[in-house]
Structure formats: C-alpha cells, structure tokens
C-alpha positions as CSV (number, residue, x, y, z in Angstrom):
1,X,93.7,126.3,91.8
2,X,95.5,128.5,89.6
3,X,93.0,131.9,88.3
4,X,92.3,130.1,84.9
5,X,92.0,133.7,83.1
6,X,95.5,134.2,83.8
7,X,96.8,130.9,82.8
8,X,95.2,130.8,79.7
9,X,96.7,134.9,79.2
10,X,100.3,133.9,79.6
11,X,99.6,130.5,77.4
12,X,98.4,132.6,74.8
13,X,100.8,135.5,75.3
14,X,103.6,133.0,75.0
15,X,103.4,129.4,74.9
16,X,107.2,128.4,74.9
17,X,107.8,130.7,78.0
18,X,104.4,129.2,79.6
19,X,105.7,125.6,79.1
20,X,109.3,126.5,80.2
21,X,107.8,127.8,83.5
22,X,105.7,124.6,84.0
23,X,109.0,122.6,83.6
24,X,110.8,125.0,85.8
25,X,107.8,124.7,88.6
26,X,108.0,121.1,88.1
27,X,112.0,120.9,88.0
28,X,111.9,122.8,91.4
29,X,109.3,120.1,93.1
30,X,110.2,116.9,91.6
31,X,113.2,117.0,90.2
32,X,113.6,113.9,87.6
33,X,117.3,113.1,88.8
34,X,116.3,113.2,92.6
35,X,117.1,109.9,94.7
36,X,113.9,109.2,96.4
37,X,114.9,106.9,99.1
38,X,111.9,108.1,101.5
39,X,108.5,107.0,99.3
40,X,106.7,108.8,101.5
41,X,108.5,112.5,100.7
42,X,108.5,111.6,96.9
43,X,104.7,110.9,97.5
44,X,104.2,113.8,99.4
45,X,105.9,116.1,96.4
46,X,103.5,114.3,93.9
47,X,100.6,115.0,96.2
48,X,101.7,118.7,96.0
49,X,101.7,118.5,92.1
50,X,98.4,116.8,91.8
51,X,96.5,119.1,94.2
52,X,97.6,121.7,91.8
53,X,97.3,119.8,88.4
54,X,93.7,118.6,89.1
55,X,92.0,121.8,89.4
56,X,93.8,123.3,86.8
57,X,92.5,120.4,84.3
58,X,89.1,121.0,85.5
59,X,89.4,124.8,85.0
60,X,90.9,124.2,81.4
61,X,87.9,121.5,80.7
62,X,85.5,123.9,82.3
63,X,86.0,127.2,80.0
64,X,84.1,127.8,76.6
65,X,85.9,126.7,74.6
66,X,87.6,123.8,76.4
67,X,91.2,124.7,76.5
68,X,92.6,121.2,75.8
69,X,95.8,122.8,74.2
70,X,96.7,124.2,77.9
71,X,95.5,120.8,79.4
72,X,98.0,119.1,76.9
73,X,101.0,121.6,78.4
74,X,100.3,120.6,81.9
75,X,99.8,116.5,81.2
76,X,102.7,116.5,78.7
77,X,105.0,118.5,81.4
78,X,103.9,117.6,84.9
79,X,101.9,114.4,84.3
80,X,104.9,113.1,82.7
81,X,107.0,113.6,85.4
82,X,105.2,112.1,88.0
83,X,104.9,109.2,86.0
84,X,108.6,109.0,84.8
85,X,109.9,110.0,88.4
86,X,107.6,107.1,90.1
87,X,108.7,104.6,87.4
88,X,112.4,105.6,87.6
89,X,112.0,105.2,91.2
90,X,110.6,101.9,91.4
91,X,113.0,100.7,88.7
92,X,115.9,102.1,91.5
93,X,114.3,100.8,94.7
94,X,111.7,98.3,94.1
95,X,114.1,95.5,96.1
96,X,114.5,98.0,99.0
97,X,110.9,99.0,99.3
98,X,109.3,97.0,101.9
99,X,105.6,95.5,101.3
100,X,104.0,98.9,103.3
101,X,106.3,101.0,101.1
102,X,105.0,99.3,98.0
103,X,101.3,99.2,99.5
104,X,101.7,103.2,99.8
105,X,102.7,103.7,96.4
106,X,99.7,101.3,95.1
107,X,97.5,103.4,97.0
108,X,98.5,106.7,95.8
109,X,98.8,105.3,92.3
110,X,95.2,104.4,92.7
111,X,94.0,107.7,93.9
112,X,95.9,109.9,91.4
113,X,94.5,107.5,88.4
114,X,90.8,108.0,90.3
115,X,91.1,111.8,90.1
116,X,92.0,111.8,86.6
117,X,89.2,109.5,85.6
118,X,86.4,112.3,85.7
119,X,88.2,114.3,83.2
120,X,88.7,111.3,80.7
121,X,92.4,111.6,81.2
122,X,93.5,107.9,81.0
123,X,97.6,106.8,80.7
124,X,98.3,103.4,80.2
125,X,101.5,103.8,82.1
126,X,99.2,104.2,85.2
127,X,97.2,101.3,85.0
128,X,100.1,99.3,84.1
129,X,102.4,100.6,86.5
130,X,99.7,100.1,89.2
131,X,99.0,96.3,88.2
132,X,103.3,95.9,88.5
133,X,102.8,97.4,92.1
134,X,99.9,95.3,92.7
135,X,102.0,92.2,91.5
136,X,105.2,93.2,93.5
137,X,103.1,93.8,96.7
138,X,101.7,90.3,96.5
139,X,105.0,88.8,95.7
140,X,106.5,91.0,98.9
141,X,103.8,89.5,101.1
142,X,104.1,85.8,100.0
143,X,108.1,86.0,100.5
144,X,107.7,87.4,104.1
145,X,104.9,84.9,105.0
146,X,107.3,81.8,103.7
147,X,110.0,83.6,105.7
148,X,107.5,83.3,109.0
149,X,105.9,80.1,108.1
150,X,109.5,78.5,108.1
151,X,110.5,80.1,111.2
152,X,107.6,78.8,112.7
153,X,108.2,75.2,111.6
154,X,111.8,75.2,112.8
155,X,110.9,76.3,116.2
156,X,108.2,73.7,116.0
157,X,111.3,71.1,115.1
158,X,113.0,72.2,118.1
159,X,110.4,71.7,120.7
C-alpha cells in the first residue's frame, strides 16, 4: 500500500499533476483501448489495480480528517477505468466467452464489489454488471445443456 502521507502531500502540492499521474498509471496497467481476448489476463490487471486501490481507500478514510477528496480522484480515475474496460470488453466479447470465462468474470466482479463494500463504496454499474453476468452465465449453461440433451436424444434414436 502507498504511504498515505506522501499521497496527501502530492495531492495537496498539485491536484491536477496528481490526477495526471493516476491517469498515466492506469493507462499503463489497463489501457482503455486494449483488446482483451484473454479474460484471465484482463482480470490479473484489474486485480493489480484493486490490490493498490483497496489499501489506498482504507488509508484515505483512516486519516483524520478522512481524505474523501483524494478517494474521489482514485475512484474517478482507477475505479471508473476498471468498470469501463470490463463493460466494453463484455460488450465486445460476450458471445465469444465460454460459460467458464463468464463465471470467472462473475467471481472477480463479486469479490471486487465485496472488497469495496466495507468502505461504503457502492456503484450501481458493478451491481448491474454482476446481474447481467449471472443472467448470461445461466443462458450459456442452459444452451450448452440443451445441446448436450439434444445430442444424447439423437444417439438414443440411433440405437
């Protein structure tokens, strides 16, 4: 986790430079325009960000007074990028993702939302995204089961 005193100092010295650095860090880790064919690589990157974000949120809220201004910068830049990249990737790749890929994404989203919850951070896009993913997973499983049942029935007719 980052040294919160250093973070506060950089923020207070020059907020716009601080936010530009946050934006550069997120661009390096999770480019908005990258093509994420491998869901596991994408989620590794998101996890790296989360592992930095959660302790930073904790530190911002633990200081006296709480630094919600700094927290807002992190949420506006880092959290928003996670959400937008996951949403854009889902839009572009949903049909290509297997049920397992979808389940991996559901699991990651659930744990990310759960990690944010103790800090009073709630984001409808995460909750709605989670529901969308669960519905998609159910459809993929039902579709694959229907294909399996159909194959079994066809084999039964042949015997």
